[in-house]
C-alpha positions, 0 to 999 in steps of 0.5 A: 194728584194725578190728573183725571179726565171723565164723562163728557162723552156726549159733549167730546161729540158735540165738538166732533160734529163740529169738526166732522161737518167743517171737514166736510164743507160745512161750517158751522158755530157751536157754543158751550156753555155752562156755569162756573166750576163746570168743567168747561175749559178742561172739556175744551183743552181735552177736545184739542188734545185728543183730536191733536195726539190721534188725528181724528180730524182733518182740521185745523184746532185752535184755542184762545183765551180771554186773559180775565182782566185783561182780555177786556182791555186788549182788541181782538185779543183772542183773533189776534192770538189764534193768528199769531199760533197759526203761524207759530205752527205753520211751515210757510209764510202766511199768505199776504206774503211774509208781512204779516208774518214779520208783523206778528213776529213783533208779539201779539200785544202789537196793535191790528192797525200795525200788524194789518198795515205790515200785511195789507199794502195800501192801508198804512196810509189809510191807518195813518190818516185814521189815527192823525185825524183821531189823535186831533179829535180827542185833542180838538174835543168836538168831531161829526159823529160819522167821521169815526165809524169808517176807520174801526170798520176798516180794521175790522173787515180786514181783521176778518178777511186775514182770518179768512184767508189763513182759514182758506190757506190750508186745512179748515180751521176750527177756531175754539175761544173759551171765555168769550163773556172776557173778550173785549167788544172789538171781538165781538164785534167781529164775530158779529160780521164775521157771522153773515160770511161764514157760510161756505168759508172753511172756518168753524168756530167753537164758543165757550161761554160761563156766567153772564153776569160776572163783573168782569168781561162783556157778559150782558153784551155776549148774551144779547148777540149769542141771542140775535145770532140764533135767531138771524143765523139759525141754519148756522148755530147749535148749542150744547149745556155742560150737565153735571158729572153723573154718580158712575163719573164722580165713582170712576173720578174717585177711583182713579184719583184716590186708588189704593187710600182706603177710600170707603166703599159709599164714598163716591156716592156721597161725594156724588150727592155732596156735590151735585156732580158739580166738577170744581166741588169734586176736586176741592173734596177730593183735594181735602181726602185724607187717609186717616179718616176712615169710615167717616168722611167728612165733607164740606157742605158747599162749595165755599166750605170746601174753598174755606177748608183748602186754604185753611189748610195753609200756614199764615204766611202762605195764606197773606200771599195767596189772599194778596195774589187773590186780591190782584185777579185770577192770576198774579205775580210773585214780585208784586205779592212780594212787594205788598207783603214786605217780603224778599222776592225770593222768599215769597217765590219759595213760599209760592212754589211750594204751595203748588207743589203741596196744596195745589190752589195755584199753578206757576205759568211756565209756558204761554207767557204773552210776549207783553209779560216776558220782560217783567221778570217775575214768576207768573201764577194762575189759580186754580180755577177762578171760584177758588180766586174769589173765595180766598179773595175773600177772606178779608174785610172792604177795607184791608181789600182796598187797601191792597188793590192800591199797594198792589197798583203801586206794586204793579208800577214797580215792576221792571220792564224794557227801560226805554220802553213805555210800560206794556198797555196790559201793564198799564190796564192792570194798574187801572183797574187796581186803582179803581178796585181801590176805591175813593182814595183812589179815584183821581188816579184811576180816572186820569190812568182810564182816561189815558187808556182810553184816548191809547186804544183809540189812537193807536188800535182804532178801537172805539168801542174799547176806548168807550168802556175805559172812559166809562170806568173814568167818569164812574172814578171821577164821580167819586171824588169831592163834589165841585172840586177842581179835579173832580170836574176836570177828570169829567170833562175830559171823559165825558167829552171824550166818550161822546166824541166817540160814541156820536155815531152810534146815538140812536135817535130820540131813545138815546138817554134811556139806551145809550148811557144817558148820553144828555146826562152826561153832556149836561154834567160835563157842561157844568163842571165846566162852567165851574172850572170857569175855562171858556174853551172847555164852556165852548166845547162841552155847549157844543157837545150838549148840543149834540146830544140834545139834537138826538134825545129831544130833537131840533129845537133845544139843540138849535139854542144850545149849539147858539150858544156854543157859537156864542161861548167859543167867540169869547175864546182866544187863540189857536184853540178858541178859533178852532173852538168857534170854527167847529161850533159855526159848521155845527151850528150851520148844519142844524139850522136850515133844518128849520130856517134855510137862509138863515142856516145858509148865512151861518155856514157862509160866515164860518167859510169866511171866517176859516178863509181869514184866519190862517191858523186854522188852515196852517195847523193841519188839523184833520177834524178842521179839515174835516169840519172844512169838508163838511162845510162846503158841501152843506153850503152846496146842499143848502143853495141847491134846496134854496133853488141856487142849482147852478152854484150848487152844482159847481160847489159840490162838483168841486167837493167830491172831486177834492174828497175824492182824492183825500186819504180818509175820503170819510166824507165822501158818501155824503157829499155824493148823497148831495149831488145825486140830490141834485142830478135827480132834480135837475133831471141828470138821472144817469148821473144820479144812479152813478154817484149814488153807485159809487157811495153804496161800492164805497161804503160796502168795501168798508163793511158795517151799518151806516145811516148814509149808505141806506138814504143812498140805497134808497135813493137809488131804490126810488130809481128803480121805480121808473124802470118796469123791469126793476119793479123787484129791485126797487122793493128789496133796495127800499127794504133793505134799506130801511132796516139799515135805518132801523139799525144805524137810527141816525135822528136826521136821515131815520124820517127821511128814509122813512118817506122815501120807503113810503114814495116807492110804495105809492110809486109801486103801488104796494101795501098802501096799508103799510105807506100809511102806517109810515107816514103816521110814524114819521108825522109823531116823530117829527112833532116830536124832534122838530125836523119840519122838512120830514113832517111837511114831507110826512103830510103831503104823503099821507095826503097823496095815500088817502087820496088815493084811497079816496079819503078826500078831505082827510087828504086836504087837511093834510096838505094844508097842514103842509101849506102852513108850516111851509108858508111859516118855514119857507124853503126847507133841505130835502124838500121841493116846495114845488112838489109840496104845491103840487101835491096840494093842488092834486088833493085841492082839484080832487076835493073841488077847489079849483080855484085854490088849486090853479094859484098853488100850481101858478106858485109852483110854476114861479117856483120852478122858473126861478130854479131854472134861472139859476142855471147858466148852462143852457143845456142843463136848464133846457133838461131840467125845464124838459126832462123832470117829470114834475116840470113837464107835468106843470108846463105841458111840455111834451117829449121823452122823459119818465111819467109822474113826479120826481 
């Protein structure tokens, strides 16, 4: 039958309006939605053909589509395909010189970091460092969660830059992505970061979406993203829902397809009513029509019946081949079907070709084969539509389907490929999928295959979200293995450990257990499996991971107990692996312990530093994870020395650490170190220095792109500084709002109460919205009582006391400051909390309530605390500035001269 396109005038006009607006300089995003079988893909292809043939638009139009079963495993797949197509069409080298073109020439399956390294000078070293770091991380089994995100974000931002450069290089670019629900998660993240930059760019998007609930792809994630985009980018977004074909369009289709074949006069109307105008149903019925029907036309009762009727026209041999092909997926290989069927390949090739020619149902793909499939020496067939594939796949029992999946996996392994190279990752992904769908019989192989893919995607592509999906599949497969067997336990440990490493940066605080896939449940499961295996090193590593998930889910108290347990387990491990596990566990425990006991935490951190220096194997290993832990340990000692009042030594350590980090390739820890250094500068009255390092930290992360809890923290500190200048009031208000919104998006458990408290401080200084300030203080106190973050709880009581004092609630203010004093007496000095400021706030409230004698005692204590800290500053100029320039210190000692009013 001849292909005919009918109706869809409204839909074509919607697409044309996007192209016309883009040609006039207005970017937009059109979402074309339609349930499977409504003709969405046909519409998009027709639009591209019309614009290309007729030259009706001055835009370049590129159509790409996610490949089912592969699209979900290929980072940035549709975007790299689009760039590849632009390079193919271009008569001149792409911008960023010819490097990008040469890199794309290696094939669209090349990893994005490799392409970007070839295209952008200087990125190669960064990606090499990122890969080395990631490889060490997945091997070591533990990595601080703030270290992987910068690498992933850099890759994504650079792919966006290349796409925008290609859009600017010639006529405006209209990029059409079909089957968005089948896209890989890295492409979805890229689109999420691209949309805020789209306005004013010569780039428009058309996104085709069908089912959100398909078991393939990322339908639920796409649905959530589209809802978010419609809320935040209203002016940019528009949508179009594909309607059914009207009766007249069905008649037009019948007349064109069955012209001169004696079709009854009322057949088109019968067909329109029976199919409700659903194009795929109409197509199946037209394929079934035969002239012998005469006036009585038997119409299938529904779409599945129409599919069954078409399949029943085949002989048994051909039906068996198509069932095997449909079991593989929406596309299949003749060689693989032949292996599973036990029929000679040449015979299968002939049969499949005859089916395609005489019956339709399948189409041989002769053009547009992906680069990775070029060396497989097999015919590639696509089903006419996934509804056909689903219908044919359903013509077998569950047992038969499971067995065929297992045999398909084995047959795919037999496909010929370049003998000197490893099988292409796309092929390995297909094999892993077949193993997964084969059920319990292949569960161990499935878990191993998906774990290997997760490591490969993480290390080679630096695509951690994609690796996460493979990890979760590996875990699901491992759980199908017999309970408490060594293979099951080992598979669980390795997959859970990698998953938690890769996702730690996105853990969302106390709500993580519900919203992040049950991270603590996973960590507990892996910990128990490690104990059953009896492997001391795995026990130490999984116990450490459990301590970190407990911090996110339950708070500080249970986390500290588990982290201390991890240190004890690691002390019992031998060899280089044991030394590395011990050092990483000590650093993590030492970083968290000061939040409840500053002096004890310092002792652990210094012990870790001494251990690193005493064990040559740690430094000689060249392991970037250990170097990262060493950097974190050094800066944590510096900031905790500052918290303890040893300002001179803290300054020396933090300056040394930040100088070294600036010279490293990855510099993942630099924003943290600069944050610590800025806090020290602020405490010592070096305000210009503080602003300089804060701006350095902000610019560093803004170049990298994406949300970051530390970016929010640094922005909040800069907002606080801006409150001291009346001309910067608006800047302070905007910065703190932006910082808080970013904190709410990232929700790092340790930083959220700190930034919230800074928000309250800014509101107090600006004398704005006391009701909001009170609500935020209430939130901090409610949260910190649950998480055990005592430092932020003390600060929260002080801030709420100041709010209540300002509104005349003196008795309630006194109650709050007494709570703060009680906690301070119990825990002593704490990080990110100045003891003298707590004492001063308490004295202020007590003075207002008539407790002058007690207030005087507190002020005397505050002065002694300031003098103790001053003694730790060896440089007299710095000591004098500390005493004279810091507003609180001037207030305590009655100094006069230059300075800023109020307490810092």
